[in-house]
C-alpha positions as CSV (number, residue, x, y, z in Angstrom):
1,M,-38.7,36.7,-30.5
2,G,-37.8,40.7,-30.6
3,Q,-36.5,42.2,-28.0
4,T,-38.8,44.4,-25.4
5,K,-38.2,48.3,-24.6
6,D,-36.6,47.3,-21.8
7,Q,-33.9,45.2,-23.6
8,Q,-32.9,47.5,-26.7
9,S,-29.6,48.2,-25.9
10,L,-28.3,51.9,-26.0
11,Y,-25.0,51.4,-27.4
12,R,-23.8,49.5,-29.5
13,R,-21.2,46.5,-28.3
14,L,-17.7,47.1,-28.8
15,P,-16.6,44.4,-31.4
16,H,-14.8,41.1,-30.1
17,G,-10.7,40.6,-31.2
18,P,-8.6,43.8,-31.3
19,N,-10.6,46.8,-31.7
20,G,-7.4,49.4,-31.0
21,M,-8.3,50.2,-27.3
22,G,-6.9,49.3,-24.5
23,R,-7.6,47.2,-21.6
24,D,-8.5,50.3,-19.5
25,E,-9.8,52.2,-21.8
26,V,-12.4,49.6,-22.7
27,A,-13.0,49.0,-19.1
28,R,-13.2,53.0,-19.2
29,N,-15.7,52.6,-21.8
30,Q,-18.0,49.8,-20.4
31,R,-18.4,51.3,-17.5
32,S,-19.3,55.0,-18.9
33,R,-22.3,52.8,-21.2
34,L,-23.1,51.1,-17.5
35,Y,-23.8,54.6,-16.0
36,G,-26.0,55.8,-18.8
37,A,-27.8,52.3,-18.5
38,M,-28.4,52.3,-15.5
39,I,-30.2,56.3,-15.7
40,E,-32.2,54.5,-18.1
41,A,-33.3,51.6,-16.4
42,V,-34.0,53.1,-13.8
43,A,-35.7,55.7,-15.1
44,R,-38.2,53.3,-16.9
45,N,-38.6,50.8,-14.1
46,G,-37.7,52.5,-11.1
47,Y,-34.8,51.1,-8.9
48,Q,-36.5,48.4,-7.4
49,R,-37.4,46.8,-10.9
50,T,-34.0,47.3,-12.6
51,T,-31.8,44.3,-12.6
52,V,-28.4,43.8,-14.1
53,A,-30.0,42.2,-17.2
54,H,-31.8,45.3,-18.1
55,V,-28.5,47.4,-17.5
56,I,-26.6,45.2,-19.2
57,G,-28.6,44.8,-22.2
58,L,-28.9,48.8,-22.4
59,A,-24.8,49.1,-22.0
60,G,-24.4,46.5,-24.5
61,V,-22.3,45.0,-22.4
62,S,-21.9,41.2,-21.0
63,R,-22.6,39.9,-17.4
64,R,-18.9,38.4,-17.0
65,A,-17.9,42.3,-17.9
66,F,-20.7,44.0,-15.5
67,Y,-19.1,41.9,-11.9
68,E,-16.0,42.8,-13.0
69,L,-16.3,46.5,-12.8
70,F,-19.3,46.3,-10.4
71,E,-19.9,44.2,-7.6
72,N,-23.9,44.2,-7.6
73,K,-26.8,46.5,-8.4
74,E,-26.1,49.1,-5.8
75,D,-22.5,49.1,-6.7
76,C,-23.4,50.4,-10.4
77,F,-26.0,52.7,-9.2
78,L,-24.0,54.0,-6.5
79,G,-21.1,55.0,-8.9
80,T,-23.8,56.5,-11.1
81,Y,-25.0,58.5,-8.5
82,D,-21.5,60.4,-7.7
83,I,-21.2,60.0,-11.6
84,V,-24.2,62.8,-11.6
85,V,-23.6,64.8,-8.6
86,A,-19.7,65.6,-10.3
87,Q,-21.2,65.9,-14.0
88,H,-23.6,68.7,-12.0
89,R,-21.1,70.3,-10.0
90,R,-18.8,70.5,-13.2
91,R,-21.7,72.7,-15.2
92,V,-23.0,75.1,-12.1
93,L,-18.5,76.1,-11.4
94,R,-18.4,76.1,-15.9
95,A,-21.1,78.6,-15.6
96,W,-20.0,80.6,-12.5
97,L,-16.4,81.0,-14.4
98,S,-18.1,81.9,-17.9
99,D,-19.7,85.5,-16.6
100,R,-18.0,88.1,-15.0
101,G,-19.4,90.2,-12.0
102,W,-20.8,88.4,-8.9
103,T,-24.8,88.7,-9.6
104,N,-23.9,87.9,-13.1
105,R,-22.3,84.7,-11.7
106,L,-24.7,83.5,-9.6
107,H,-27.5,83.9,-12.1
108,A,-25.8,82.0,-14.6
109,S,-24.8,79.6,-12.1
110,C,-28.3,78.9,-11.0
111,A,-29.7,79.2,-14.4
112,A,-27.3,76.5,-15.5
113,L,-28.3,74.1,-12.8
114,L,-32.4,74.2,-13.1
115,E,-32.2,74.7,-17.2
116,G,-29.8,71.4,-17.1
117,I,-32.2,69.4,-15.0
118,A,-35.3,70.5,-16.5
119,R,-33.8,69.2,-19.8
120,A,-32.5,66.2,-18.8
121,P,-34.4,65.1,-16.2
122,K,-33.4,61.4,-15.5
123,G,-29.8,61.5,-13.9
124,P,-31.5,64.2,-11.4
125,R,-34.6,61.9,-10.7
126,L,-32.4,59.2,-9.6
127,V,-30.0,61.1,-7.3
128,L,-33.0,62.7,-5.6
129,V,-35.9,60.5,-5.9
130,E,-34.7,57.1,-6.5
131,A,-31.9,56.8,-4.3
132,L,-34.3,57.7,-1.1
133,G,-35.6,54.2,-0.9
134,I,-32.8,51.6,-0.7
135,G,-31.1,52.2,2.2
136,P,-27.8,53.8,4.6
137,R,-25.8,54.1,1.7
138,A,-28.3,56.0,-0.4
139,R,-28.6,58.5,2.7
140,E,-25.1,58.7,3.3
141,R,-24.4,59.6,-0.6
142,M,-27.2,62.5,-0.3
143,Q,-25.1,64.3,2.9
144,L,-21.8,63.5,0.7
145,A,-23.4,65.3,-2.0
146,G,-25.1,68.1,-0.2
147,L,-21.6,68.7,1.2
148,V,-20.0,68.6,-2.4
149,F,-22.6,71.5,-2.9
150,E,-22.1,73.7,-0.1
151,R,-18.7,73.7,-0.7
152,V,-19.4,75.4,-3.7
153,V,-21.8,77.8,-2.3
154,A,-19.6,78.9,0.6
155,T,-17.1,80.1,-2.0
156,A,-20.1,82.0,-4.2
157,V,-20.8,83.5,-0.6
158,S,-17.2,84.5,0.3
159,L,-16.8,86.7,-2.9
160,A,-19.8,88.3,-2.1
161,P,-19.6,92.2,-2.3
162,K,-19.4,93.6,0.7
163,D,-22.9,94.9,0.7
164,A,-24.3,91.4,0.2
165,A,-23.3,89.6,3.6
166,F,-24.6,86.1,4.8
167,P,-24.6,84.7,8.0
168,Q,-24.5,81.9,8.9
169,L,-25.6,78.6,7.6
170,T,-26.7,80.0,4.4
171,S,-24.9,77.7,2.5
172,R,-26.8,74.8,4.1
173,T,-29.9,76.9,4.0
174,I,-29.5,77.7,0.3
175,V,-28.3,74.2,-1.0
176,A,-31.2,72.4,0.7
177,G,-33.4,74.8,0.0
178,V,-33.0,74.2,-4.1
179,R,-32.5,70.4,-3.1
180,H,-36.5,70.2,-2.4
181,L,-37.5,72.6,-5.0
182,V,-35.7,70.5,-7.6
183,F,-36.9,66.7,-5.3
184,V,-40.3,68.1,-5.6
185,R,-41.0,68.9,-9.2
186,L,-39.0,65.7,-10.1
187,L,-41.0,63.6,-7.8
188,E,-44.0,65.1,-8.9
189,G,-43.3,65.0,-13.2
190,R,-43.1,69.2,-13.0
191,H,-39.1,69.0,-13.9
192,R,-40.1,71.4,-17.0
193,E,-41.0,74.1,-14.3
194,L,-37.4,74.6,-13.0
195,A,-36.2,75.7,-16.6
196,S,-38.5,79.4,-15.5
197,L,-37.5,78.9,-11.4
198,S,-34.2,80.3,-11.4
199,D,-35.1,84.1,-11.0
200,E,-37.8,83.2,-8.0
201,V,-34.8,81.0,-6.5
202,L,-32.2,83.6,-6.8
203,D,-34.9,86.1,-5.2
204,W,-35.3,83.8,-2.7
205,V,-31.6,83.7,-2.3
206,E,-30.9,87.2,-2.4
207,A,-33.5,87.4,1.0
208,Y,-30.9,86.3,3.1
209,K,-28.3,89.3,2.3
210,T,-28.5,90.8,5.7
211,P,-27.5,95.1,6.5
212,A,-24.0,95.7,6.9
213,D,-25.3,96.9,9.9
214,M,-27.5,94.1,11.3
215,R,-25.9,90.9,12.4
216,L,-27.5,87.7,13.7
217,R,-25.3,87.4,16.7
218,T,-23.5,84.0,16.8
219,L,-23.9,82.0,19.8
220,T,-21.4,79.9,20.9
221,L,-22.7,77.6,24.0
222,A,-19.3,75.1,24.4
223,S,-22.0,73.3,26.3
224,P,-25.4,73.7,25.1
225,A,-28.2,73.7,27.6
226,H,-28.9,69.7,28.5
227,L,-32.8,68.7,27.5
228,P,-33.5,65.9,29.8
229,P,-35.9,63.7,27.6
230,A,-39.3,63.4,27.5
231,P,-42.0,60.3,26.8
232,A,-43.7,61.1,23.9
233,A,-47.6,61.0,24.4
234,F,-48.9,58.7,21.8
235,L,-46.2,56.0,23.3
236,T,-47.9,55.8,26.9
237,G,-50.7,54.6,26.6
238,E,-51.7,51.3,27.9
239,D,-54.1,50.6,24.7
240,K,-52.6,47.9,22.4
241,R,-52.0,50.6,19.9
242,A,-49.4,52.5,21.4
243,R,-47.6,49.4,23.0
244,V,-47.1,48.2,19.2
245,L,-45.9,52.0,18.4
246,G,-43.8,51.5,21.2
247,S,-42.3,48.3,20.1
248,V,-41.8,49.4,16.4
249,V,-39.4,52.4,18.1
250,H,-37.5,50.4,20.5
251,L,-36.7,47.7,18.2
252,T,-35.7,50.0,15.5
253,L,-34.0,51.7,17.6
254,D,-31.8,48.7,19.2
255,E,-31.7,46.6,16.3
256,G,-32.3,48.6,13.3
257,Y,-35.7,48.7,10.9
258,A,-34.3,46.5,8.1
259,S,-33.8,43.2,10.5
260,L,-37.3,43.9,12.0
261,T,-40.5,41.3,11.7
262,D,-44.4,41.9,12.3
263,P,-44.0,38.6,14.7
264,Q,-41.0,40.0,16.5
265,I,-43.1,43.3,16.7
266,A,-45.8,41.6,18.3
267,E,-43.8,39.4,20.9
268,F,-42.1,42.6,22.2
269,A,-45.6,44.5,22.6
270,G,-46.8,41.5,23.9
271,V,-49.5,40.5,21.6
272,S,-50.3,38.1,19.1
273,T,-48.7,38.9,15.5
274,E,-53.2,38.4,14.3
275,A,-53.8,41.2,17.0
276,F,-50.8,43.4,15.4
277,H,-52.3,43.1,11.7
278,R,-55.5,44.4,13.4
279,Q,-53.4,47.6,14.3
280,F,-51.5,47.6,11.1
281,A,-50.8,45.8,8.0
282,S,-47.5,46.0,8.0
283,K,-44.2,46.7,9.9
284,E,-43.8,49.6,7.6
285,E,-47.2,51.1,8.2
286,C,-46.9,50.8,11.7
287,F,-43.4,52.9,11.1
288,L,-45.0,55.2,9.6
289,A,-47.6,55.9,11.7
290,V,-44.7,56.6,14.3
291,L,-43.8,59.5,12.1
292,D,-47.2,60.9,11.8
293,E,-47.9,60.1,15.6
294,F,-44.8,62.0,15.9
295,V,-45.2,65.3,13.5
296,A,-49.0,65.8,15.0
297,E,-47.5,65.6,18.7
298,T,-44.7,67.9,18.0
299,L,-47.5,70.1,15.7
300,D,-49.5,70.2,18.6
301,S,-46.7,71.5,20.9
302,V,-46.1,74.3,19.1
303,R,-49.7,75.9,18.8
304,P,-49.8,77.6,22.0
305,A,-46.6,79.5,21.9
306,M,-47.8,81.0,18.5
307,E,-51.3,81.6,20.1
308,Q,-50.2,83.8,22.9
309,A,-47.7,86.1,20.0
310,D,-48.6,89.4,19.7
311,C,-47.2,89.6,16.2
312,W,-46.7,86.8,13.4
313,E,-42.9,87.8,13.3
314,Q,-42.8,87.1,17.4
315,A,-45.3,83.9,17.1
316,V,-42.3,82.8,14.0
317,C,-40.2,83.6,17.4
318,R,-41.8,81.6,19.8
319,A,-42.5,79.0,17.2
320,I,-39.5,77.6,16.6
321,D,-38.6,77.9,20.1
322,A,-41.1,75.6,21.0
323,F,-40.2,73.7,18.0
324,V,-36.5,73.3,19.1
325,M,-37.3,72.6,22.4
326,H,-40.0,69.6,21.7
327,L,-37.6,67.9,19.0
328,V,-34.4,67.8,21.6
329,A,-36.4,66.5,23.7
330,H,-37.5,63.6,21.8
331,Q,-34.3,62.6,20.0
332,A,-34.7,59.1,19.8
333,L,-38.1,59.7,17.6
334,L,-35.9,62.1,15.9
335,R,-33.8,59.8,14.6
336,I,-36.7,57.7,13.4
337,A,-37.9,60.9,11.3
338,F,-35.1,61.9,9.8
339,I,-32.3,58.0,9.7
340,D,-33.9,55.3,10.1
341,L,-36.6,56.3,7.9
342,F,-34.0,55.8,4.9
343,E,-34.4,51.9,5.5
344,V,-37.9,51.9,5.3
345,G,-37.9,51.8,1.5
346,P,-40.0,53.7,-1.5
347,A,-42.6,54.5,0.7
348,M,-40.5,57.0,2.4
349,V,-39.6,59.0,-0.9
350,G,-42.8,61.1,-0.4
351,R,-42.6,61.5,3.1
352,M,-38.9,62.5,3.7
353,T,-39.6,66.3,4.8
354,L,-43.1,65.2,6.5
355,S,-41.3,66.1,10.1
356,V,-41.1,69.8,8.6
357,A,-43.6,70.5,6.0
358,G,-46.6,70.7,8.6
359,F,-44.4,73.0,10.8
360,T,-43.7,75.4,7.9
361,A,-47.4,75.0,6.7
362,M,-48.3,76.3,10.1
363,L,-46.1,78.9,10.3
364,T,-47.2,80.8,6.9
365,A,-50.7,80.2,7.1
366,S,-51.3,83.5,9.0
367,G,-48.3,85.3,7.6
368,P,-47.7,87.9,4.6
369,E,-46.8,87.0,0.9
370,P,-43.5,86.3,1.2
371,M,-41.5,89.9,-0.5
372,R,-38.8,87.6,-2.0
373,G,-38.8,84.4,-4.1
374,R,-43.0,84.6,-3.8
375,M,-43.5,81.2,-6.1
376,V,-40.7,79.0,-3.9
377,A,-40.5,80.6,-0.5
378,E,-42.7,78.1,1.6
379,E,-41.1,75.1,0.0
380,A,-37.7,76.1,0.1
381,V,-38.2,76.8,3.8
382,T,-39.2,73.5,4.2
383,G,-35.8,72.0,2.4
384,A,-33.9,74.5,4.3
385,L,-35.0,73.2,7.9
386,W,-35.2,69.9,7.0
387,G,-31.5,70.5,6.3
388,I,-30.1,71.6,9.4
389,I,-32.0,69.6,11.6
390,S,-31.3,66.3,9.2
391,S,-27.7,66.8,9.4
392,L,-27.4,67.3,12.8
393,V,-29.3,64.4,13.6
394,A,-26.7,62.7,11.5
395,N,-24.1,63.4,13.1
396,N,-24.8,63.3,16.5
397,R,-24.8,66.9,17.2
398,L,-28.8,67.4,18.0
399,S,-27.5,69.0,21.2
400,R,-26.5,72.4,19.4
401,L,-29.8,72.9,17.8
402,P,-31.1,75.4,20.4
403,V,-27.8,77.2,19.7
404,L,-29.3,78.0,15.9
405,V,-32.6,79.1,17.4
406,D,-32.1,82.2,15.6
407,H,-30.7,81.5,12.4
408,L,-33.5,78.9,12.1
409,A,-36.3,81.8,13.0
410,F,-33.8,84.0,10.5
411,T,-34.4,81.2,7.8
412,V,-38.5,81.5,8.2
413,L,-38.7,85.1,8.4
414,A,-36.4,86.7,6.5
415,P,-38.1,85.8,2.7
416,Y,-41.6,87.0,4.4
417,V,-40.2,90.1,5.9
418,G,-37.4,90.9,4.0
419,A,-33.6,90.8,6.2
420,R,-33.3,93.7,8.5
421,A,-36.9,93.2,9.6
422,A,-35.8,89.7,10.8
423,V,-33.2,90.7,12.5
424,E,-35.1,93.4,14.4
425,A,-38.0,90.7,15.5
426,I,-35.7,88.1,16.4
427,A,-34.0,91.0,18.7
428,A,-37.2,91.8,19.6
429,A,-37.8,88.4,20.9
430,G,-34.5,88.8,23.3
431,R,-32.6,86.7,20.9
432,A,-30.6,88.9,18.7
433,G,-29.1,92.1,18.1
434,P,-27.0,94.4,16.0
435,S,-23.5,93.5,15.6
436,D,-20.4,95.0,18.2
437,A,-18.3,94.8,15.7
């Protein structure tokens, strides 16, 4: 029988017997081929349907050799993930060093990254899309990859000319915003667009340069104000649906999502498994319903603050204040939305930023057209807000979120009204002012 497309080797097998290569060199060669084969296998099949047989068939490597190098499929996948991240980091740094002048270097680095992904999207898709559905280890890798690129951007920002000052969180803002832009296009098969987005992305980044005489005040509260936890309204009802939703929240926080079963959720809620299935087809559907309810309740808490504002800039400042206060008062549900969601599997991929996307859309719906990065501003701001909040949640530092309200407001406002007007609007809202320095 002939080989199927998924079984055809990408590489020639090494010849048996003496081949002039030492043992370590053979292992490096095989490992490299397995990384390439993992990228190709996942591109063809998706991570969940990819098997070790797919990978070794494409790599031209024996099963024995595979297990000498990797514990299992996930171990090989994560090794491949690290290689892809390292390759793109090197590409950005090479582009930076290949040019002169800060602005030219920034443009060269951004173009190298986006054009490289547009030309060869399979590796980046493995990192940004396929990795999301495989659990906690992939979430940890995503955090580490973000830190890698934040350090690169932080170095670039530190070398900026004196008239190109950037506020705190700029590195995280930029990395999280660009990551989201790339993620959306890879997810939707629109990766070719990235090749033409360098100027738009750089224009969005330029929005965060602050005037020399204006700075966001750095708030350094040693002990941020304690906000007592508040019950989510959608979990306080006495009906079966509310009890089931409360059950999946409680059990996920206590025992982790992965180990839960439908009968276990039903028993904790005090209903039969059949009654549970009349409400939800599976624990996955129930978990995602919790996310939907939390997002809807959060947005409802923000609307009154926006409606009482005198102008759009003030509405943004007040909305972010209300948004942050609601999140901090519901820290358990934030863990559901930003951490436990990664255990749901492939169904979470298109919902990763749901907890923030609706908020951004609400803010921008009544606002002006962006002044900077017009084509990408809303998406990039969504990614930036999600990245900042998720980092605090993952590192158990959510109590610090109120300290960053000014910076979150600036993240939203600057691309739409300009940096100076954004700082002035925040000052008018009573949160920031001209630098004393």
